DOPALUM-921843 format. One record per residue (C-alpha): x, y, z; residue number from 1; residue in three letters. Coordinates in nm, 3 decimals, padded with zeros to 5 digits, always signed. Example, Ala and Ser with C-alpha at 12.3 -4.5 7.8 and 13.67 -1.06 7.14 Angstrom:
<recs>
X/Y/Z/i/aa
+01.230/-00.450/+00.780/1/ALA
+01.367/-00.106/+00.714/2/SER
</recs>
This chain:
<recs>
X/Y/Z/i/aa
+02.054/+06.011/+04.119/1/MET
+02.322/+06.272/+04.180/2/GLU
+02.091/+06.450/+04.426/3/LEU
+02.048/+06.130/+04.627/4/LEU
+02.424/+06.087/+04.652/5/VAL
+02.464/+06.443/+04.776/6/VAL
+02.191/+06.395/+05.038/7/LEU
+02.352/+06.071/+05.155/8/LEU
+02.688/+06.241/+05.199/9/ILE
+02.526/+06.526/+05.390/10/ILE
+02.350/+06.275/+05.616/11/GLY
+02.671/+06.090/+05.690/12/ILE
+02.854/+06.413/+05.767/13/LEU
+02.572/+06.530/+05.995/14/SER
+02.577/+06.203/+06.188/15/THR
+02.953/+06.224/+06.240/16/VAL
+02.923/+06.586/+06.349/17/ALA
+02.645/+06.511/+06.598/18/LEU
+02.840/+06.221/+06.745/19/ARG
+03.145/+06.442/+06.776/20/THR
+02.939/+06.710/+06.946/21/ILE
+02.786/+06.454/+07.184/22/ASP
+03.128/+06.311/+07.269/23/ALA
+03.268/+06.658/+07.333/24/THR
+02.968/+06.744/+07.550/25/ARG
+03.000/+06.418/+07.743/26/ASP
+03.368/+06.485/+07.802/27/ARG
+03.289/+06.833/+07.935/28/SER
+03.013/+06.702/+08.162/29/LEU
+03.240/+06.418/+08.276/30/PHE
+03.511/+06.666/+08.377/31/ASP
+03.255/+06.888/+08.550/32/GLN
+03.110/+06.596/+08.744/33/THR
+03.453/+06.465/+08.841/34/THR
+03.538/+06.806/+08.983/35/LYS
+03.209/+06.826/+09.171/36/GLU
+03.245/+06.476/+09.316/37/MET
+03.597/+06.556/+09.438/38/ASN
+03.462/+06.872/+09.600/39/GLN
+03.202/+06.663/+09.782/40/LEU
+03.472/+06.425/+09.905/41/VAL
+03.681/+06.715/+10.033/42/GLN
+03.373/+06.864/+10.201/43/ALA
+03.328/+06.536/+10.386/44/ILE
+03.687/+06.445/+10.484/45/VAL
+03.882/+06.763/+10.406/46/GLY
+04.146/+06.878/+10.161/47/ASN
+04.486/+06.725/+10.246/48/PRO
+04.665/+07.001/+10.056/49/ASP
+04.549/+07.271/+10.300/50/LEU
+04.829/+07.301/+10.557/51/THR
+04.973/+07.552/+10.802/52/TYR
+05.324/+07.533/+10.943/53/ASP
+05.361/+07.192/+10.782/54/GLY
+05.045/+07.048/+10.939/55/ARG
+04.719/+06.963/+10.772/56/ARG
+04.438/+07.192/+10.889/57/VAL
+04.133/+07.082/+10.687/58/ASP
+03.938/+06.767/+10.777/59/PHE
+03.595/+06.872/+10.655/60/GLY
+03.270/+06.750/+10.805/61/TYR
+03.426/+06.435/+10.949/62/PHE
+03.697/+06.630/+11.132/63/GLY
+03.430/+06.818/+11.326/64/ASP
+03.151/+06.562/+11.355/65/MET
+03.371/+06.249/+11.368/66/GLU
+03.115/+06.062/+11.159/67/ALA
+03.006/+06.058/+10.797/68/LEU
+02.707/+06.276/+10.707/69/PRO
+02.375/+06.100/+10.690/70/GLY
+02.306/+06.280/+10.363/71/GLY
+02.474/+06.537/+10.140/72/LEU
+02.244/+06.809/+10.273/73/ARG
+02.424/+06.777/+10.608/74/ASP
+02.722/+06.943/+10.442/75/LEU
+02.523/+07.266/+10.407/76/VAL
+02.256/+07.258/+10.677/77/TYR
+02.327/+07.205/+11.047/78/SER
+02.127/+06.964/+11.260/79/SER
+02.192/+07.182/+11.565/80/GLY
+02.493/+06.989/+11.693/81/ASN
+02.747/+07.244/+11.829/82/PRO
+03.033/+07.047/+11.673/83/ALA
+02.902/+07.134/+11.321/84/TRP
+03.105/+07.420/+11.170/85/ARG
+02.979/+07.424/+10.813/86/GLY
+02.876/+07.482/+10.550/87/PRO
+03.148/+07.258/+10.418/88/TYR
+03.081/+07.312/+10.050/89/ILE
+03.068/+07.644/+09.866/90/LYS
+02.743/+07.713/+09.682/91/LEU
+02.725/+07.894/+09.348/92/MET
+02.520/+08.187/+09.486/93/SER
+02.296/+08.285/+09.775/94/THR
+01.998/+08.162/+09.576/95/ASP
+02.162/+07.826/+09.508/96/ASP
+02.050/+07.560/+09.756/97/THR
+02.061/+07.234/+09.557/98/ILE
+02.321/+07.244/+09.277/99/SER
+02.571/+07.037/+09.482/100/TYR
+02.318/+06.752/+09.485/101/LEU
+02.323/+06.707/+09.103/102/TYR
+02.584/+06.597/+08.853/103/ASP
+02.667/+06.760/+08.519/104/GLY
+02.391/+06.573/+08.337/105/TRP
+02.130/+06.689/+08.591/106/GLY
+02.105/+06.355/+08.765/107/GLY
+02.098/+06.342/+09.145/108/LYS
+02.403/+06.201/+09.319/109/TYR
+02.349/+05.876/+09.506/110/ASP
+02.532/+05.897/+09.840/111/TYR
+02.571/+05.580/+10.050/112/ILE
+02.682/+05.664/+10.409/113/PRO
+02.742/+05.300/+10.504/114/ALA
+03.020/+05.268/+10.247/115/SER
+03.116/+05.631/+10.193/116/GLY
+03.042/+05.610/+09.818/117/TRP
+02.916/+05.893/+09.599/118/ILE
+02.770/+05.773/+09.267/119/ILE
+02.671/+05.960/+08.953/120/SER
+02.459/+05.796/+08.684/121/GLY
+02.680/+05.965/+08.426/122/GLY
+02.552/+05.983/+08.072/123/ASN
+02.319/+05.689/+08.126/124/GLY
+02.566/+05.439/+07.983/125/LYS
+02.861/+05.471/+08.219/126/TYR
+02.826/+05.556/+08.588/127/SER
+03.090/+05.730/+08.800/128/MET
+03.182/+05.641/+09.160/129/THR
+03.416/+05.797/+09.417/130/VAL
+03.489/+05.690/+09.777/131/LYS
+03.558/+05.929/+10.066/132/VAL
+03.836/+05.691/+10.179/133/ALA
+03.989/+05.366/+10.061/134/ASP
+03.853/+05.214/+10.383/135/SER
+03.626/+05.379/+10.639/136/LEU
+03.844/+05.235/+10.916/137/SER
+04.115/+05.480/+10.806/138/GLN
+03.898/+05.760/+10.940/139/LEU
+03.871/+05.625/+11.296/140/THR
+04.126/+05.350/+11.360/141/ASN
+04.439/+05.559/+11.394/142/ASN
+04.701/+05.549/+11.670/143/ILE
+04.848/+05.802/+11.912/144/ILE
+05.133/+05.686/+12.134/145/SER
+05.440/+05.819/+12.310/146/GLY
+05.640/+05.837/+12.630/147/SER
+05.523/+05.944/+12.976/148/PHE
+05.826/+06.042/+13.189/149/LEU
+05.929/+06.275/+13.469/150/ASP
+06.202/+06.541/+13.446/151/HIS
+06.472/+06.279/+13.509/152/ASP
+06.329/+06.044/+13.242/153/ASN
+06.189/+05.811/+13.509/154/ASN
+05.879/+05.607/+13.413/155/PRO
+05.577/+05.591/+13.646/156/PRO
+05.661/+05.244/+13.776/157/GLY
+05.414/+05.063/+13.998/158/ALA
+05.202/+05.377/+14.055/159/VAL
+05.120/+05.415/+13.684/160/ASN
+04.744/+05.386/+13.747/161/ASN
+04.759/+05.725/+13.921/162/ALA
+04.847/+05.885/+13.585/163/TYR
+04.648/+05.911/+13.262/164/MET
+04.634/+06.046/+12.907/165/VAL
+04.307/+06.171/+12.759/166/ARG
+04.216/+06.231/+12.395/167/LEU
+03.923/+06.474/+12.385/168/PHE
+03.667/+06.415/+12.110/169/TYR
+03.536/+06.701/+11.898/170/ASN
+03.186/+06.553/+11.889/171/ASN
+03.102/+06.334/+12.192/172/PRO
+02.766/+06.248/+12.034/173/ALA
+02.950/+06.039/+11.773/174/ALA
+03.097/+05.829/+12.055/175/HIS
+02.783/+05.756/+12.252/176/GLY
+02.822/+06.071/+12.460/177/GLY
+03.178/+05.986/+12.567/178/THR
+03.379/+06.308/+12.590/179/GLN
+03.726/+06.156/+12.580/180/TYR
+03.929/+05.838/+12.552/181/ALA
+04.139/+05.767/+12.861/182/THR
+04.440/+05.537/+12.901/183/VAL
+04.696/+05.485/+13.176/184/ASN
+05.065/+05.478/+13.089/185/PRO
+05.253/+05.156/+13.149/186/THR
+05.492/+05.122/+13.437/187/GLY
+05.770/+05.146/+13.180/188/GLY
+05.659/+05.493/+13.071/189/GLY
+05.472/+05.441/+12.743/190/SER
+05.109/+05.486/+12.643/191/TYR
+04.893/+05.414/+12.339/192/GLU
+04.545/+05.523/+12.236/193/ILE
+04.411/+05.302/+11.956/194/SER
+04.147/+05.051/+11.856/195/SER
+04.375/+04.762/+11.956/196/THR
+04.358/+04.591/+12.297/197/PRO
+04.690/+04.746/+12.398/198/ALA
+04.552/+05.091/+12.318/199/GLY
+04.232/+05.053/+12.516/200/GLY
+03.993/+04.984/+12.224/201/LEU
+03.939/+05.356/+12.165/202/HIS
+03.859/+05.530/+11.838/203/GLU
+04.114/+05.785/+11.719/204/VAL
+03.931/+05.982/+11.445/205/PRO
+04.100/+06.210/+11.195/206/ILE
+04.107/+06.578/+11.283/207/GLY
+04.274/+06.816/+11.526/208/ILE
+04.236/+06.701/+11.886/209/HIS
+04.328/+06.814/+12.235/210/ARG
+04.548/+06.563/+12.416/211/LEU
+04.605/+06.605/+12.791/212/VAL
+04.837/+06.405/+13.019/213/ALA
+04.773/+06.412/+13.394/214/TYR
+04.959/+06.341/+13.716/215/THR
+04.803/+06.408/+14.058/216/PRO
+04.974/+06.750/+14.064/217/THR
+05.038/+06.849/+13.702/218/GLU
+04.880/+06.839/+13.356/219/SER
+05.032/+06.891/+13.012/220/LEU
+04.826/+06.986/+12.703/221/VAL
+04.913/+06.911/+12.340/222/ARG
+04.714/+06.960/+12.020/223/PHE
+04.762/+06.669/+11.784/224/VAL
+04.680/+06.640/+11.413/225/THR
+04.553/+06.295/+11.315/226/VAL
+04.551/+06.207/+10.945/227/VAL
+04.411/+05.887/+10.787/228/PRO
+04.614/+05.569/+10.838/229/ARG
+04.843/+05.748/+11.085/230/SER
+05.048/+05.662/+11.392/231/HIS
+05.125/+05.991/+11.568/232/THR
+05.393/+06.017/+11.839/233/ILE
+05.332/+06.263/+12.123/234/VAL
+05.577/+06.253/+12.418/235/ASP
+05.511/+06.399/+12.763/236/PHE
+05.780/+06.506/+13.009/237/LYS
+05.673/+06.640/+13.349/238/PHE
+05.848/+06.870/+13.593/239/THR
+05.735/+06.659/+13.891/240/VAL
+05.905/+06.339/+14.003/241/SER
+05.720/+06.008/+13.967/242/PHE
+05.909/+05.856/+14.258/243/TRP
+05.746/+06.043/+14.546/244/ASN
+05.727/+05.748/+14.781/245/LYS
+05.806/+05.968/+15.080/246/LEU
+05.567/+06.224/+15.221/247/ARG
+05.607/+06.497/+15.478/248/MET
+05.372/+06.488/+15.780/249/VAL
+05.232/+06.824/+15.883/250/GLY
+05.441/+07.140/+15.853/251/GLU
+05.804/+07.216/+15.907/252/ALA
+05.870/+07.320/+16.268/253/VAL
+06.105/+07.620/+16.299/254/PRO
+06.372/+07.635/+16.569/255/MET
+06.321/+07.899/+16.840/256/PRO
+06.602/+08.113/+16.694/257/ASP
+06.456/+08.069/+16.340/258/ARG
+06.793/+07.949/+16.207/259/SER
+06.669/+07.598/+16.127/260/GLY
+06.372/+07.361/+16.125/261/PHE
+06.255/+07.005/+16.177/262/ARG
+06.043/+06.796/+15.938/263/ILE
+05.886/+06.452/+15.971/264/THR
+05.855/+06.214/+15.677/265/ILE
+05.702/+05.871/+15.621/266/LEU
+05.681/+05.605/+15.349/267/ASN
+05.333/+05.578/+15.195/268/ASP
+05.419/+05.282/+14.970/269/GLN
+05.364/+04.910/+15.041/270/PRO
+05.738/+04.833/+15.024/271/ASP
+06.045/+04.942/+15.219/272/ASP
+06.223/+05.257/+15.103/273/VAL
+06.594/+05.307/+15.169/274/THR
+06.753/+05.652/+15.152/275/ILE
+07.118/+05.752/+15.191/276/SER
+07.130/+06.118/+15.087/277/TRP
+06.917/+06.421/+15.023/278/LEU
+06.979/+06.706/+14.783/279/HIS
+06.896/+07.072/+14.842/280/PHE
+06.706/+07.107/+14.516/281/TYR
+06.574/+07.450/+14.612/282/GLN
+06.681/+07.663/+14.908/283/THR
+06.730/+08.036/+14.968/284/PRO
+07.055/+08.152/+14.811/285/ASP
+07.168/+08.306/+15.139/286/PHE
+07.108/+07.999/+15.363/287/ALA
+07.400/+07.768/+15.449/288/TYR
+07.334/+07.483/+15.695/289/MET
+07.597/+07.370/+15.950/290/ARG
+07.425/+07.087/+16.138/291/ASN
+07.208/+06.794/+16.029/292/PHE
+07.044/+06.500/+16.210/293/LEU
+06.820/+06.221/+16.073/294/ILE
+06.646/+06.015/+16.341/295/ASP
+06.900/+06.159/+16.583/296/GLY
+07.201/+06.049/+16.379/297/ASN
+07.431/+06.305/+16.216/298/PRO
+07.495/+06.307/+15.845/299/GLY
+07.845/+06.248/+15.711/300/THR
+08.093/+06.501/+15.863/301/ASP
+07.827/+06.681/+16.069/302/PHE
+07.832/+06.906/+16.261/303/PRO
+08.060/+07.107/+16.036/304/LEU
+08.390/+07.242/+16.164/305/GLY
+08.450/+07.610/+16.212/306/ALA
+08.634/+07.644/+15.881/307/THR
+08.414/+07.408/+15.677/308/ASP
+08.183/+07.557/+15.417/309/SER
+07.812/+07.529/+15.498/310/GLY
+07.563/+07.329/+15.290/311/VAL
+07.349/+07.545/+15.060/312/GLY
+07.145/+07.546/+14.742/313/ASN
+07.247/+07.264/+14.507/314/GLY
+07.447/+07.072/+14.769/315/ASP
+07.394/+06.712/+14.884/316/THR
+07.390/+06.577/+15.240/317/VAL
+07.498/+06.213/+15.282/318/LYS
+07.416/+05.988/+15.576/319/PHE
+07.416/+05.621/+15.674/320/ALA
+07.153/+05.426/+15.472/321/PRO
+06.817/+05.441/+15.645/322/LEU
+06.537/+05.197/+15.558/323/THR
+06.187/+05.330/+15.621/324/ILE
+05.910/+05.080/+15.686/325/ALA
+05.610/+05.084/+15.448/326/PRO
+05.254/+05.200/+15.493/327/GLY
+05.329/+05.505/+15.706/328/GLY
+05.419/+05.288/+16.008/329/SER
+05.754/+05.460/+16.072/330/GLN
+05.806/+05.833/+16.121/331/LEU
+06.148/+05.976/+16.042/332/VAL
+06.268/+06.298/+16.206/333/ASP
+06.503/+06.526/+16.012/334/ILE
+06.662/+06.826/+16.181/335/LEU
+06.839/+07.097/+15.981/336/MET
+06.977/+07.384/+16.186/337/GLN
+07.220/+07.672/+16.211/338/TYR
+07.173/+07.826/+15.869/339/PHE
+07.400/+08.126/+15.810/340/TYR
+07.383/+08.389/+15.535/341/PRO
+07.744/+08.310/+15.433/342/VAL
+07.913/+07.972/+15.371/343/PRO
+08.166/+08.017/+15.653/344/VAL
+08.087/+08.248/+15.949/345/PRO
+08.379/+08.482/+16.021/346/VAL
+08.314/+08.498/+16.393/347/LEU
+08.134/+08.258/+16.628/348/PRO
+07.888/+08.533/+16.709/349/GLY
+07.788/+08.604/+16.347/350/ASP
+07.412/+08.632/+16.300/351/THR
+07.235/+08.320/+16.173/352/THR
+06.994/+08.332/+15.878/353/ALA
+06.618/+08.351/+15.933/354/ASN
+06.464/+08.065/+15.730/355/VAL
+06.102/+08.133/+15.830/356/CYS
+05.880/+08.214/+15.532/357/GLY
+06.137/+08.064/+15.293/358/LYS
+06.077/+07.783/+15.040/359/ASP
+06.272/+07.456/+15.046/360/PHE
+06.262/+07.159/+14.810/361/GLN
+06.447/+06.839/+14.899/362/LEU
+06.515/+06.544/+14.670/363/ARG
+06.595/+06.209/+14.833/364/PHE
+06.820/+05.937/+14.695/365/SER
+06.528/+05.712/+14.588/366/GLU
+06.374/+05.997/+14.385/367/GLY
+06.110/+06.148/+14.611/368/SER
+06.080/+06.524/+14.628/369/GLU
+05.933/+06.723/+14.916/370/ILE
+05.859/+07.093/+14.886/371/LYS
+05.752/+07.314/+15.176/372/PHE
+05.765/+07.661/+15.328/373/THR
+05.902/+07.703/+15.677/374/VAL
+05.632/+07.880/+15.880/375/PRO
+05.688/+08.148/+16.142/376/TYR
+05.670/+08.024/+16.502/377/PRO
</recs>
């Protein structure tokens, strides 16, 4: 009888010990599997804690391919797409080719690309599930917006369709072969790239992207970091003016003595343009003009008196308001002559400046800029 009691106690203690051992083992395998599943998630969408200069730099498989992998093997083996830059998960050794596919209990992970779920069968009683994102739309439906202005903070206005912003995709194959998303700024000087109607119905996937803004004569490049559920602001400011309604016809015509020149301008736009002054935005430092005519009419206080200082770099010439008809139907003649190398010539016979081969840039009162080089006769 006493022996039976002893055996019963031993049996009870053994059962408790085995259950404790099983629970401890399950806990260890649970922790191992949790770690492995998180590593798979980071391999797919990146580790948000990896940053450089305050910006996230790791977006995993999705950051390069801009789509979820079709299977977990895609994290290690390339399909030949040049956008693939893996492997995205570190294997245990050179001989290890499959360990990332199995959980701590030896069961194979179930990966569902349509939902972005990774599932482990666990210990057979309780399964484990992780998601690569709370919502898959967070990976593609982000927003990039900003301002699109010239150096004087002018918006594009009515000619906004001549300008554009492009977001270049890392993997065009994920977008039906489309290499970039393109939008035009508004006339008011703003743009948006997004999945909304206002943003052009474009995908903005997570990752590091090249963003380029274009005018007919200039382009600006930015590299933008897009994180999930983000609205990133990228502003563009150009050195060119958006208000170039006036255009020069042909070349500048130098005067016979090379001390001045004549240019012809017209209005390319469909509406009238009125101008009342022009600014010498860029001229040779040694050139000071003493006479000015626009369509045969002198500017204010021209020709200059003998003791008046000539007009040079950074100065403005005012004249009676002149309205130029639209559509290039009216040519306007502008004569600028008698440039001297000093503001006030000491003697009437002082040598004039030679402006041939020199660069000039004029800005008109309505915002247009014209840049040219005076040729030699």
